[in-house]
C-alpha positions in Angstrom: 5.2 -17.5 23.4 1.5 -17.2 22.5 -0.5 -19.5 20.2 -0.1 -17.2 17.1 3.6 -16.9 17.6 3.8 -20.7 17.8 2.0 -21.0 14.5 4.4 -18.5 12.9 7.3 -20.6 14.2 5.7 -23.7 12.7 5.5 -21.9 9.4 9.1 -20.8 9.3 10.3 -24.2 10.5 8.4 -25.9 7.7 6.2 -27.8 10.2 2.8 -26.5 9.0 1.7 -24.3 6.2 -0.5 -21.8 8.0 0.0 -19.4 5.2 -1.6 -21.6 2.6 -5.0 -20.0 2.9 -5.4 -16.3 3.5 -7.2 -13.1 2.4 -5.4 -13.3 -0.9 -8.4 -12.6 -3.1 -8.4 -9.1 -4.6 -11.3 -6.7 -4.2 -10.9 -5.6 -7.8 -9.5 -7.5 -10.8 -11.4 -5.5 -13.5 -9.6 -2.5 -14.9 -6.1 -3.8 -14.1 -3.2 -3.8 -16.6 -3.1 -7.6 -16.5 -6.7 -8.0 -17.7 -6.2 -5.3 -20.5 -5.7 -6.7 -24.0 -6.8 -3.5 -25.8 -4.7 -2.1 -28.6 -4.5 1.3 -27.0 -3.9 0.3 -23.4 -7.2 1.7 -22.2 -7.6 -0.6 -19.3 -10.6 1.1 -17.7 -12.8 0.4 -20.8 -11.5 -3.0 -21.8 -13.0 -4.7 -18.7 -15.5 -2.7 -16.7 -17.5 -3.3 -13.5 -20.5 -4.0 -15.6 -18.6 -6.7 -17.6 -17.0 -8.2 -14.5 -19.8 -10.5 -13.5 -19.9 -12.1 -16.9 -16.2 -12.1 -18.0 -13.7 -14.8 -17.0 -10.4 -13.3 -15.8 -7.0 -14.4 -17.1 -4.8 -13.5 -14.2 -6.7 -13.3 -11.0 -10.0 -13.2 -9.2 -12.0 -10.8 -7.0 -14.7 -10.9 -4.4 -16.0 -9.4 -1.1 -14.2 -10.4 2.0 -12.6 -13.3 0.1 -10.2 -16.1 0.9 -8.2 -18.3 -1.3 -5.1 -20.6 -1.4 -1.7 -19.1 -2.1 -1.9 -19.9 -5.8 -5.5 -18.7 -6.0 -6.8 -22.0 -7.4 -9.8 -22.3 -5.1 -11.6 -19.1 -4.1 -14.3 -18.2 -1.6 -16.2 -14.9 -1.1 -19.5 -13.6 0.1 -22.2 -12.4 -2.3 -25.4 -10.6 -1.2 -28.8 -9.5 -2.5 -31.3 -7.3 -0.8 -34.1 -8.1 -3.2 -34.0 -4.7 -4.9 -30.5 -4.4 -6.5 -30.3 -5.0 -10.3 -27.3 -7.2 -9.9 -26.0 -9.6 -7.3 -23.5 -7.9 -4.9 -20.5 -10.1 -5.7 -17.9 -7.4 -5.9 -17.3 -3.9 -4.6 -18.4 -1.1 -6.9 -16.3 1.9 -7.8 -15.7 4.4 -10.5 -13.1 3.9 -13.1 -10.3 6.5 -13.6 -12.2 8.5 -16.2 -15.5 8.4 -14.3 -14.4 9.9 -11.0 -13.9 13.6 -10.6 -10.6 12.7 -8.8 -9.9 9.5 -10.6 -10.7 5.9 -9.7 -12.6 5.6 -6.4 -14.3 2.7 -4.6 -17.9 3.6 -3.6 -18.6 1.2 -0.7 -18.5 1.1 3.1 -16.3 -1.7 4.3 -13.7 -2.2 7.0 -10.9 -4.6 7.9 -11.3 -5.2 11.6 -9.0 -8.0 12.6 -6.4 -10.4 11.2 -3.4 -12.4 12.5 -0.2 -13.0 10.6 -1.1 -16.7 9.8 -4.7 -15.7 9.2 -5.8 -18.0 11.9 -8.5 -15.4 12.7 -9.8 -12.7 10.3 -12.7 -10.4 10.5 -14.1 -7.7 8.2 -17.3 -5.7 8.0 -19.4 -4.8 4.9 -22.3 -2.3 5.2 -24.9 -3.4 2.7 -27.9 -1.0 2.0 -31.4 -2.4 2.2 -32.5 0.0 -0.6 -31.4 -0.4 -4.2 -27.7 0.4 -4.5 -27.3 3.8 -6.2 -25.0 2.8 -9.0 -26.2 5.3 -11.5 -26.5 8.2 -9.1 -22.9 7.7 -8.0 -21.6 7.7 -11.6 -23.7 10.7 -12.7 -23.0 12.9 -9.7 -19.3 12.3 -9.8 -19.3 12.9 -13.5 -21.1 16.2 -12.9 -18.6 17.4 -10.3 -15.3 19.1 -11.2 -11.8 18.9 -9.8 -12.6 21.7 -7.3 -15.5 19.8 -5.7 -15.3 16.8 -3.3 -16.0 13.3 -4.4 -19.5 12.1 -4.0 -19.4 9.0 -1.8 -21.9 6.3 -1.0 -22.6 7.7 2.4 -23.4 11.1 0.8 -26.3 9.6 -1.1 -28.2 9.3 2.2 -28.7 5.6 1.7 -27.6 5.0 5.3 -29.4 7.9 6.9 -32.4 5.9 8.4 -30.2 2.9 9.2 -31.8 0.8 6.6 -28.8 -1.4 6.0 -27.2 -4.6 7.1 -23.9 -4.9 8.9 -22.4 -8.0 7.4 -19.5 -9.4 9.5 -17.4 -12.0 7.8 -15.1 -14.1 10.1 -12.6 -16.8 9.4 -11.0 -19.1 11.9 -8.6 -21.9 11.1 -8.9 -25.2 13.0 -5.7 -26.1 11.3 -3.8 -25.0 8.1 -6.4 -26.7 5.8 -9.5 -26.5 7.9 -11.3 -23.1 7.8 -14.4 -22.1 9.8 -16.4 -19.3 8.2 -19.1 -17.3 10.0 -21.2 -14.6 8.3 -23.3 -12.5 10.8 -25.9 -10.2 9.3 -27.2 -7.5 11.6 -30.3 -5.6 10.6 -29.7 -2.0 11.7 -33.0 -0.7 10.3 -36.4 -0.1 12.0 -38.3 -2.8 10.1 -37.9 -6.5 9.5 -35.8 -7.1 6.3 -34.9 -10.0 4.0 -31.3 -10.6 3.0 -30.0 -13.2 0.6 -26.6 -14.5 1.6 -24.7 -16.4 -1.0 -21.3 -17.8 0.1 -19.6 -18.6 -3.2 -16.9 -21.2 -4.0 -15.1 -21.3 -7.4 -12.0 -22.2 -9.2 -9.8 -19.6 -11.0 -10.0 -20.5 -14.6 -6.7 -22.1 -15.5 -8.0 -24.3 -18.3 -9.3 -22.0 -21.0 -6.1 -20.4 -22.3 -4.6 -23.2 -24.4 -2.0 -24.7 -22.1 -3.9 -27.2 -20.0 -7.5 -28.1 -20.5 -7.8 -30.2 -17.3 -10.8 -28.8 -15.4 -11.3 -29.1 -11.6 -14.8 -29.9 -10.5 -17.4 -28.7 -7.9 -20.3 -31.0 -7.2 -23.1 -31.6 -4.7 -22.4 -33.9 -1.8 -24.4 -35.4 1.0 -26.3 -33.1 3.4 -26.0 -30.1 1.1 -22.2 -29.9 0.8 -20.1 -28.7 -2.1 -17.3 -31.0 -3.0 -14.2 -29.5 -4.7 -11.8 -31.7 -6.6 -8.6 -30.3 -8.0 -5.5 -32.2 -9.2 -3.1 -29.9 -7.3 -5.2 -29.1 -4.2 -6.8 -32.5 -3.9 -10.3 -32.8 -2.4 -12.0 -30.2 -0.3 -15.5 -29.8 1.0 -17.6 -26.7 1.8 -19.9 -27.8 4.6 -23.0 -25.6 4.8 -25.0 -25.4 8.0 -28.8 -25.4 7.8 -28.8 -27.2 4.4 -29.3 -24.2 2.0 -30.1 -24.5 -1.7 -27.0 -25.1 -3.8 -26.5 -23.3 -7.1 -23.9 -24.3 -9.7 -22.6 -22.8 -12.9 -19.2 -22.4 -14.6 -16.4 -19.8 -14.3 -16.7 -19.2 -18.1 -17.4 -15.9 -20.0 -20.9 -15.1 -21.0 -20.0 -14.3 -24.6 -23.6 -13.9 -25.5 -24.1 -11.0 -23.1 -20.8 -9.3 -23.7 -20.1 -9.9 -27.4 -23.4 -11.1 -28.9 -22.0 -14.5 -29.8 -22.5 -18.0 -28.3 -19.4 -19.8 -27.1 -20.8 -23.3 -26.7 -20.3 -23.0 -22.9 -23.4 -23.6 -20.7 -24.1 -22.2 -17.3 -21.7 -19.4 -17.5 -20.1 -17.1 -14.9 -23.1 -14.9 -14.2 -25.5 -17.9 -14.1 -26.2 -17.5 -10.3 -26.8 -13.8 -10.8 -29.2 -14.4 -13.6 -31.0 -17.2 -11.8 -31.5 -15.1 -8.6 -32.2 -11.7 -10.1 -34.0 -12.6 -13.3 -35.5 -15.9 -12.4 -33.6 -17.7 -15.2 -33.7 -21.3 -14.2 -31.7 -22.4 -17.2 -28.7 -20.3 -16.1 -27.7 -22.8 -13.4 -26.8 -26.5 -13.9 -29.6 -28.8 -12.8 -26.9 -31.5 -12.6 -25.5 -29.6 -9.7 -21.9 -29.5 -10.8 -19.5 -26.9 -12.4 -16.6 -24.7 -11.5 -18.5 -22.1 -9.6 -21.1 -22.7 -6.9 -23.1 -20.8 -4.2 -25.0 -21.8 -1.1 -28.2 -19.8 -1.1 -29.5 -18.6 2.3 -32.6 -16.4 2.6 -32.7 -14.7 6.0 -35.6 -12.6 7.3 -34.0 -10.6 10.1 -36.1 -8.7 12.6 -35.4 -5.0 13.2 -32.3 -4.6 15.3 -31.6 -8.3 15.3 -29.0 -10.5 13.7 -28.7 -14.0 12.1 -25.7 -16.1 11.4 -24.6 -18.4 8.6 -21.9 -21.0 9.3 -19.7 -22.9 6.8 -16.6 -24.9 7.0 -14.0 -25.5 4.2 -12.2 -28.7 5.2 -11.4 -32.3 4.3 -14.4 -34.2 3.0 -14.0 -36.9 5.6 -14.6 -34.6 8.5 -17.4 -35.8 10.7 -19.8 -33.4 12.5 -18.2 -30.2 11.1 -20.3 -27.9 13.3 -20.0 -29.8 16.6 -16.9 -27.9 17.7 -17.5 -24.8 15.5 -18.4 -22.2 18.2 -15.8 -23.2 20.7 -13.1 -23.2 18.1 -14.2 -19.7 16.8 -14.1 -18.4 20.3 -10.7 -19.8 20.9 -9.2 -18.2 17.8 -10.7 -14.9 18.8 -9.1 -15.2 22.2 -5.8 -16.2 20.6 -5.9 -13.1 18.4 -6.5 -11.0 21.4 -3.5 -12.6 23.2 -1.3 -11.9 20.1 -2.2 -8.3 20.0 -1.9 -8.0 23.8 1.7 -9.1 23.5 2.3 -6.7 20.6 0.6 -3.7 22.1 2.0 -4.2 25.5 0.8 -1.9 28.3 -1.0 0.6 26.0 -3.8 1.7 28.3 -5.8 3.9 25.9 -8.5 1.8 24.3 -8.8 4.1 21.3 -5.1 3.8 20.6 -5.3 0.0 20.8 -8.4 0.0 18.5 -6.8 2.2 15.8 -3.5 0.4 15.9 -5.2 -3.0 15.7 -7.4 -2.0 12.7 -4.3 -0.6 11.0 -2.5 -3.8 11.4 -5.5 -5.8 10.3 -5.6 -3.7 7.1 -2.0 -4.5 6.4 -2.7 -8.2 6.6 -5.9 -8.0 4.6 -3.9 -6.2 1.9 -1.8 -9.4 1.2 -2.9 -10.5 -2.3 -2.1 -13.2 -4.8 -0.4 -11.4 -7.7 0.1 -13.3 -11.0 1.7 -11.6 -14.0 3.9 -13.1 -16.7 4.7 -10.2 -18.9 6.1 -12.3 -21.8 2.9 -14.4 -21.9 0.8 -11.3 -21.5 2.4 -9.6 -24.4 2.2 -12.7 -26.7 -1.4 -13.6 -25.7 -2.6 -17.2 -25.2 -2.8 -20.0 -27.8 -6.5 -20.4 -27.4 -7.2 -16.7 -28.1 -6.4 -14.3 -30.9 -3.0 -12.7 -30.7 -3.1 -9.2 -29.2 -2.6 -6.1 -31.3 0.9 -5.6 -32.7 1.1 -2.3 -30.8 1.2 -4.3 -27.6 4.8 -5.4 -28.3 6.1 -1.9 -27.9 3.6 -0.7 -25.4 3.2 -0.8 -21.6 5.9 -3.0 -19.8 7.2 -4.4 -23.1 10.8 -4.0 -21.9 10.1 -6.3 -18.9 9.7 -9.6 -20.6 11.7 -11.3 -17.8 9.1 -10.3 -15.2 7.1 -13.3 -13.9 5.5 -13.9 -10.5 2.6 -15.8 -9.0 3.2 -14.8 -5.4 1.6 -13.3 -2.3 2.5 -9.6 -2.2 1.6 -6.7 0.1 -0.6 -4.4 -1.9 -1.2 -0.7 -1.2 -5.0 -1.2 -1.4 -7.2 -4.1 -2.4 -9.5 -2.0 -4.7 -7.8 1.1 -6.0 -4.2 -0.3 -6.1 -4.6 -4.1 -6.4 -1.0 -4.5 -7.5 2.4 -4.0 -5.8 4.3 -0.7 -5.9 8.0 -0.7 -5.2 8.4 2.2 -2.8 5.1 1.6 -1.2 6.2 -1.9 -0.4 9.3 -0.7 1.4 7.1 1.2 3.8 4.7 -1.7 4.1 7.5 -3.9 5.3 8.3 -1.6 8.2 4.8 -2.1 9.6 4.7 -5.8 8.7 7.9 -6.3 10.7 5.8 -5.6 13.8 3.6 -8.6 12.9 5.7 -11.1 11.0 9.4 -10.2 10.4 10.1 -13.2 8.2 7.2 -12.4 5.8 8.3 -8.7 5.7 11.9 -9.7 4.9 10.7 -12.1 2.2 8.6 -9.3 0.6 11.4 -6.8 0.5 13.8 -9.4 -0.9 11.3 -10.5 -3.6 11.5 -7.3 -5.5 15.2 -7.8 -6.0 14.7 -11.3 -7.3 15.7 -12.0 -10.9 12.0 -12.5 -11.8 11.4 -8.9 -10.7 14.5 -6.7 -11.0 15.8 -5.9 -14.4 19.2 -7.3 -15.5 20.7 -3.8 -15.2 19.4 -3.3 -11.7 16.1 -1.4 -12.0 13.3 -2.3 -9.7 9.9 -2.5 -11.3 8.0 0.5 -10.1 4.3 -0.4 -10.3 1.9 -2.3 -12.7 0.9 0.6 -14.9 4.6 1.4 -15.7 7.3 -0.9 -14.4 9.8 1.5 -16.0 8.7 4.4 -13.7 11.2 5.6 -11.1 10.3 5.4 -7.5 12.5 6.8 -4.6 15.2 4.4 -3.7 14.1 3.5 -0.2 14.8 -0.2 -0.1 18.2 0.0 1.6 16.7 2.3 4.3 13.8 -0.2 4.8 16.1 -3.2 4.9 18.3 -1.7 7.6 15.4 -0.4 9.6 13.7 -3.8 9.5 17.0 -5.4 10.5 17.2 -3.0 13.6 13.6 -3.8 14.6 14.2 -7.5 14.3 17.5 -7.3 16.2 15.8 -5.5 19.0 13.0 -8.1 19.1 15.7 -10.9 19.3 17.7 -9.4 22.1 20.5 -8.1 19.9 20.7 -10.9 17.4 20.4 -9.5 13.9 19.5 -11.4 10.7 22.8 -10.7 8.8 21.9 -13.3 6.2 18.9 -11.3 5.2 20.9 -8.1 5.3 23.8 -9.5 3.2 21.4 -11.0 0.6 19.5 -7.8 0.0 22.7 -5.7 0.1 24.2 -7.7 -2.8 21.1 -7.1 -4.8 21.0 -3.4 -4.0 24.6 -3.0 -5.1 23.2 -3.6 -8.6 20.3 -1.2 -8.1 22.6 1.5 -6.8 24.8 1.1 -9.8 21.8 1.4 -12.1 20.9 4.7 -10.5 24.4 6.0 -10.9 24.7 4.9 -14.5 21.2 5.8 -15.6 19.9 8.7 -13.5 23.1 10.9 -13.2 22.8 12.5 -16.7 26.2 14.1 -16.9 28.2 12.1 -14.3 28.1 15.0 -11.9 26.4 13.2 -9.0 23.2 15.2 -9.5 20.2 12.9 -10.2 17.2 13.3 -12.3 14.8 10.5 -11.3 11.6 11.8 -13.0 8.6 12.4 -10.8 9.9 10.1 -8.1 6.5 9.5 -6.6 5.8 13.1 -5.9 3.2 13.2 -8.7 2.0 16.8 -9.2 4.1 18.6 -6.7 6.5 20.4 -9.0 6.1 23.2 -11.5 6.4 20.8 -14.5 5.5 17.2 -15.2 9.0 15.8 -14.6 8.1 12.6 -16.6 7.5 14.6 -19.7 9.7 16.9 -21.9 9.9 20.3 -20.3 8.3 23.2 -22.1 11.6 25.1 -21.8 13.7 22.2 -23.1 16.6 21.0 -20.9 16.0 19.2 -17.6 15.7 19.7 -13.9 18.6 19.2 -11.4 16.5 17.6 -8.7 17.1 18.3 -5.1 14.9 15.4 -4.1 16.4 12.9 -6.6 19.9 13.9 -5.4 19.0 13.8 -1.8 17.4 10.4 -2.1 20.7 9.1 -3.6 22.6 10.7 -0.7 20.3 8.9 1.7 20.8 5.7 -0.4 24.6 6.0 -0.2 24.5 6.4 3.6 22.0 3.5 4.0 24.3 1.2 2.0 27.4 2.4 3.9 25.6 1.6 7.2 24.6 -1.9 6.0 28.2 -2.5 4.9 29.5 -1.5 8.3 27.1 -3.8 10.0 28.0 -6.7 7.8 31.7 -5.8 8.3 31.4 -6.9 12.0 31.3 -10.5 10.9 33.0 -10.3 7.5 35.8 -7.7 6.8 35.2 -8.0 3.0 32.4 -5.3 3.5 34.7 -2.6 4.9 35.9 -1.4 1.5 32.3 -1.2 0.3 31.5 1.0 3.3 34.3 3.3 2.2 33.0 3.3 -1.4 29.5 4.4 -0.3 30.9 7.0 2.1 32.8 8.5 -0.9 29.6 8.4 -3.0 27.9 10.3 -0.3 30.6 13.0 -0.2 30.5 13.3 -4.0 26.7 13.8 -3.9 26.9 16.3 -1.0 29.6 18.2 -2.9 27.5 18.3 -6.1 24.5 19.6 -4.2 26.6 22.5 -2.9 28.2 23.3 -6.3 26.5 22.0 -9.4 29.3 20.7 -11.5 31.7 23.3 -10.2 29.4 26.0 -11.6 28.9 27.9 -8.4 25.2 27.0 -8.2 23.9 25.5 -5.0 20.7 23.5 -4.5 20.7 25.1 -1.0 19.5 28.7 -0.7 21.0 30.1 2.4 18.8 33.2 2.5 15.6 31.1 2.3 17.1 28.3 4.4 15.8 25.7 2.0 16.7 23.3 -0.9 15.3 24.0 -4.3 15.3 22.3 -7.7 17.3 24.0 -10.5 16.1 24.2 -14.1 18.9 23.8 -16.7 17.8 25.0 -20.2 19.5 24.1 -23.5 21.4 27.4 -23.5 23.1 26.2 -20.2 21.3 28.8 -18.1 20.5 27.7 -14.6 17.3 28.9 -12.9 16.4 28.1 -9.3 12.7 27.0 -9.0 12.0 28.5 -5.6 9.1 26.3 -4.5 9.1 25.3 -0.8 7.8 21.8 -0.9 8.6 18.3 0.3 11.2 18.2 -2.3 13.3 20.6 -0.2 12.7 18.6 3.0 14.0 15.3 1.6 17.7 16.2 2.3 16.7 15.7 6.0 16.6 12.0 5.3 20.3 11.7 4.3 21.6 11.2 7.8 23.6 8.5 9.6 24.9 8.5 13.2 27.8 6.2 14.1 29.3 5.5 17.5 32.9 5.0 18.5 32.4 1.2 19.1 31.4 0.6 15.5 34.2 2.7 14.2 36.8 0.8 16.2 35.5 -2.4 14.5 36.1 -0.7 11.1 39.7 0.7 11.2 40.1 0.9 7.4 36.9 2.8 7.1 37.9 5.2 9.9 41.4 5.7 8.5 40.0 6.5 5.1 37.5 9.1 6.4 40.3 10.7 8.5 42.6 10.9 5.5 39.9 12.4 3.2 38.9 15.0 5.8 42.6 15.8 6.5 43.9 16.0 3.0 40.8 17.1 1.2 39.6 20.1 3.2 36.9 20.9 0.7 35.3 17.6 1.5 35.7 18.2 5.2 33.5 21.2 4.8 30.7 19.0 3.7 30.6 17.0 7.0 31.7 19.5 9.6 30.1 17.6 12.4 32.1 14.5 11.8 35.1 15.6 13.9 32.9 16.9 16.7 31.6 14.1 18.8 28.0 14.4 19.9 26.1 12.6 22.6 27.7 9.4 23.8 30.7 10.0 21.5 28.6 9.7 18.4 29.6 10.9 14.9 27.2 12.6 12.4 27.1 12.2 8.6 24.4 14.3 7.1 23.7 16.7 4.2 22.6 19.3 6.9 25.0 20.8 9.4 23.6 22.4 12.5 23.1 25.8 10.9 21.2 24.4 7.9 19.2 22.1 10.1 18.0 25.0 12.2 17.0 27.0 9.1 15.1 24.2 7.4 13.3 23.2 10.6 12.3 26.9 11.1 10.5 26.6 7.8 9.1 23.1 8.4 7.8 23.8 11.9 6.1 27.0 10.8 2.3 26.7 11.0 1.9 29.2 8.2 4.0 26.9 6.0 4.5 23.2 6.5 3.3 22.4 10.1 -0.4 21.4 10.2 -2.4 20.3 13.2 -2.1 16.8 11.7 1.5 16.5 10.5 3.8 18.0 7.9 2.2 19.2 4.7 3.8 18.4 1.3 3.8 22.0 0.2 4.1 25.3 2.1 0.7 26.9 2.8 2.2 30.2 1.8 1.2 29.3 -1.8 -2.5 29.5 -0.9 -2.6 33.2 -1.3 0.5 33.7 -3.3 0.9 30.8 -5.8 4.3 30.3 -7.4 4.4 31.3 -11.1 6.9 30.5 -13.8 6.4 32.0 -17.3 7.5 30.2 -20.5 6.8 32.0 -23.7 4.0 33.9 -22.1 2.4 30.7 -20.7 2.1 30.4 -16.9 3.2 27.3 -15.1 2.6 27.4 -11.4 2.3 25.7 -8.0 -0.5 26.6 -5.6 -1.4 25.2 -2.2 -4.3 22.7 -2.4 -5.1 21.3 1.1 -7.2 18.4 -0.2 -7.8 16.4 -3.4 -6.0 17.3 -6.6 -7.5 20.0 -8.8 -5.3 19.0 -11.8 -5.2 16.1 -14.2 -1.5 15.4 -13.7 -0.9 11.7 -13.1 -4.7 11.0 -13.4 -5.7 13.6 -10.9 -6.4 10.9 -8.2 -3.7 12.0 -5.8 -2.3 15.3 -4.7 1.0 16.4 -3.2 0.3 20.1 -3.3 -0.5 20.5 0.4 -1.9 17.3 1.9 -0.2 15.1 4.5 1.4 11.9 3.4 2.3 9.3 6.0 5.5 7.8 4.4 7.2 11.3 4.2 6.0 12.2 7.7 7.4 8.9 9.0 10.8 9.6 7.4 10.8 13.1 8.9 10.1 11.7 12.3 12.8 9.0 12.0 15.3 11.5 10.7 14.7 13.9 13.6 15.1 11.0 16.0 18.6 10.3 14.5 19.6 14.0 14.7 18.5 13.8 18.4 20.8 10.8 18.9 23.7 13.0 18.0 22.7 16.5 19.4 20.7 15.3 22.4 19.3 18.0 24.6 22.0 20.5 23.6 20.1 21.5 20.5 16.7 23.2 20.9 14.4 24.5 18.2 11.5 26.8 18.4 8.3 24.8 18.1 6.1 25.9 16.5 8.0 28.6 14.8 7.2 32.0 16.3 5.9 30.5 19.6 8.9 31.4 21.7 8.8 27.8 22.9 12.0 25.9 22.6 12.0 22.1 22.4 14.6 19.4 21.9 14.4 17.4 18.8 13.2 14.4 20.9 10.3 16.5 22.2 9.6 17.7 18.6 9.4 14.1 17.4 6.8 13.4 20.1 4.8 16.5 19.2 4.8 15.6 15.5 3.8 12.0 16.2 0.9 13.2 18.3 -0.3 15.4 15.5 -0.3 12.4 13.1 -2.0 10.3 15.7 -4.8 12.8 16.0 -5.9 12.2 12.4 -7.4 9.0 13.7 -7.9 9.3 17.5 -10.9 10.9 19.1 -10.5 14.5 20.1 -12.0 16.1 23.2 -15.4 16.2 21.5 -15.2 12.5 20.5 -14.5 13.3 16.8 -11.9 11.9 14.5 -10.3 14.2 12.0 -10.2 11.5 9.3 -14.0 11.5 9.1 -14.3 15.3 8.4 -17.6 16.9 9.2 -19.8 13.8 8.4 -22.1 13.5 11.5 -22.9 9.8 10.9 -19.3 8.8 10.7 -18.5 10.9 13.8 -21.3 9.9 16.1 -23.2 6.8 15.0 -22.3 3.9 17.3 -22.2 1.6 14.3 -19.7 3.8 12.4 -17.6 5.9 14.7 -15.2 3.3 15.8 -14.5 1.8 12.4 -11.5 3.4 10.8 -10.5 4.1 7.3 -6.8 4.4 6.5 -6.6 6.7 3.5 -3.9 7.3 0.9 -3.3 10.9 2.2 -5.0 13.6 4.4 -6.2 17.2 4.0 -3.4 19.5 5.1 -5.7 21.8 7.1 -8.4 19.4 8.5 -6.8 15.9 8.5 -9.8 14.6 6.5 -9.1 11.3 4.7 -8.6 11.5 0.9 -7.7 9.3 -2.0 -7.9 5.5 -1.7 -9.9 4.8 1.5 -8.1 1.6 2.4 -4.5 2.3 1.6 -3.4 0.9 4.9 -0.2 0.0 3.0 1.9 3.0 3.9 -0.7 4.7 6.1 -0.4 1.6 8.3 2.8 3.2 9.5 0.5 4.8 12.1 0.7 1.5 13.9 4.5 1.8 14.2 4.2 5.5 15.3 1.7 4.5 18.0 4.0 1.8 19.3 6.1 3.9 21.7 
């Protein structure tokens, strides 16, 4: 067991709280639902990037490369100034949703390079231009561009072309759980000497201004240029600053004069350090050197091509000689991080694979954030402030008054999605299980907690709309995590975790059955189900035809859910026979759903089209007419995910379950037709339960593995490429509704226009495809071969196809024979510059033709699954 594994063990045994401090500070708090108190719910305009430096936040904090405690009481981050910018660089800049031509978009270059599960060592890189940051140019050019044009990024401005920028590396190393070493290394990449102001900032989240508790913590100057922090909960801490910099103090209070034209009576407000440094306003900082926000001011003149270092230590005030052991300790923690990843990555010889995987895992850990949201209090407002508009009581999330959390959660992305999302989190937990199984299990369980899940069983979807409907993947994730953990522990599975989440998901499954099966026919209508703009119509809005859509994807997700719950019940049955009847119940749910997909309510309409070899949605209009919407998309591939493979050993341990299946398939021959493979044992006497029999599997894979349709050089597209030249069209009263292939960013405003499912490659869906094919291979083995790619005359087993698909996904990130990475597109600096080419972004999704990264640039959340795919 290596040192990091020992620390994890200490955490989970309650011996040391190594989790107490971590990268839990968001990269963006402005423009979130929590900070929006507008009457119309216009979150992007209520608090803007320009307001952020002056406005005190209610629910959280933000900063560059930040760190805080697990209740975000004391915060640390790095601020910078190049002497030319009009504002202090305290937070990352990006466009709001209405400003970007493809929605919200961070406009910075930064990278998460390393992190360990206990955050004993962390490292990130921020690339700070030496010229004035082009704020206005980024806004204006993106405003000028339309949906059919690419986003205008910071690197496109040319600001990095002559290397006039600083690489600012931020490193943290824990001497112990409450003792944190901080090193900031600024490298001048430019041709001339350059000056950089480095301002490490320490502050308290404002917990005193809202009318509940007016007790204020305090920052003050100490001996030898230290910043002392005193808090009634945290106790006393000290930020030791090497080289005795100037110390600047103000308060984490809103500058009401600047924002609203009125004085609040508060002195030395939140933007005081900014105003002192940028505008020379000496009255903006407290000459008494105390407050609730402080910075150590270092002025570094760095020769061309050289670097300088700033060292700090956040520790107990009684610590003597804080920098005597600093360098050896930092080196030790780096080595321990290397040892941890050496154990995790094993004998992977390829340095590029190791690099990509390690950065993906680092991003997963940097995306752990403190998330505080009390919906009832948010709706009511705070005693010290005017009550919110009455419209708020019936607006966003008003049905979720029970929701309350102040927890560390895995976020999709620190800037563009600095909040949890239910189905994203399920995928996050798969990757997090590689790093820290206990934390991953805690995360998945948290969403089923009574503070999160509705009393009727609905899981909160995401901050903008808790009532939205995400695909029900939690049972799949729970069992997959259980398997991974079981393998790690030499066959010992955490049945306590599995039972806990199973009981919670029983309620959620019931909610789906009661709320999303409109006519009690086992056909489900879950709304957009995360597929955003993939379909003909906006499925979250009333249809222009009237009526509703019988969803192949919603129904297939539920078939998958039923099999997942069945499998969990069978696993738990091995220790407690009470679960066997539940396994039978979920098997029967699966049969009912499979039967309904074959014959919609006994109306002779099938979601499966045998001629096309594909599943389609069906439109049901008020006149009871049924129209098949023949769009070949990811919607029709989701039935692949409803598969379970059981072996004889497990069935022998579940005699009632086996007896019930045999009885149903003997005396209900119409049901036996739905699972024809059950009676035919596959490899190693395995049994197959799936929506797809062998014939349908072959047909749907013929479509999916066709390079003119779904198969890209970089994975499986979300929409067939056949709609590039021949878009699908559906007419309603002379108005055309259609679906066309768009390889890259969205060209429509559906769902904000900041993501696109009409052609690009999405990692969560590709991951599920890979895992489903692996399970089909467990049953069919080498006996079943499929042409790959379609039309190539090359026949491969499903196992070989899994390897081939995984390699295509890998090649989004890995260097090709020319040394280029598809994720970087045709940008020569990203592809060839030694200070760019090995730093990886893990985007939200990827161009279906080129593999170029699109959407949120740091959504390591579910794109972090590449780390699991590379672990083979």
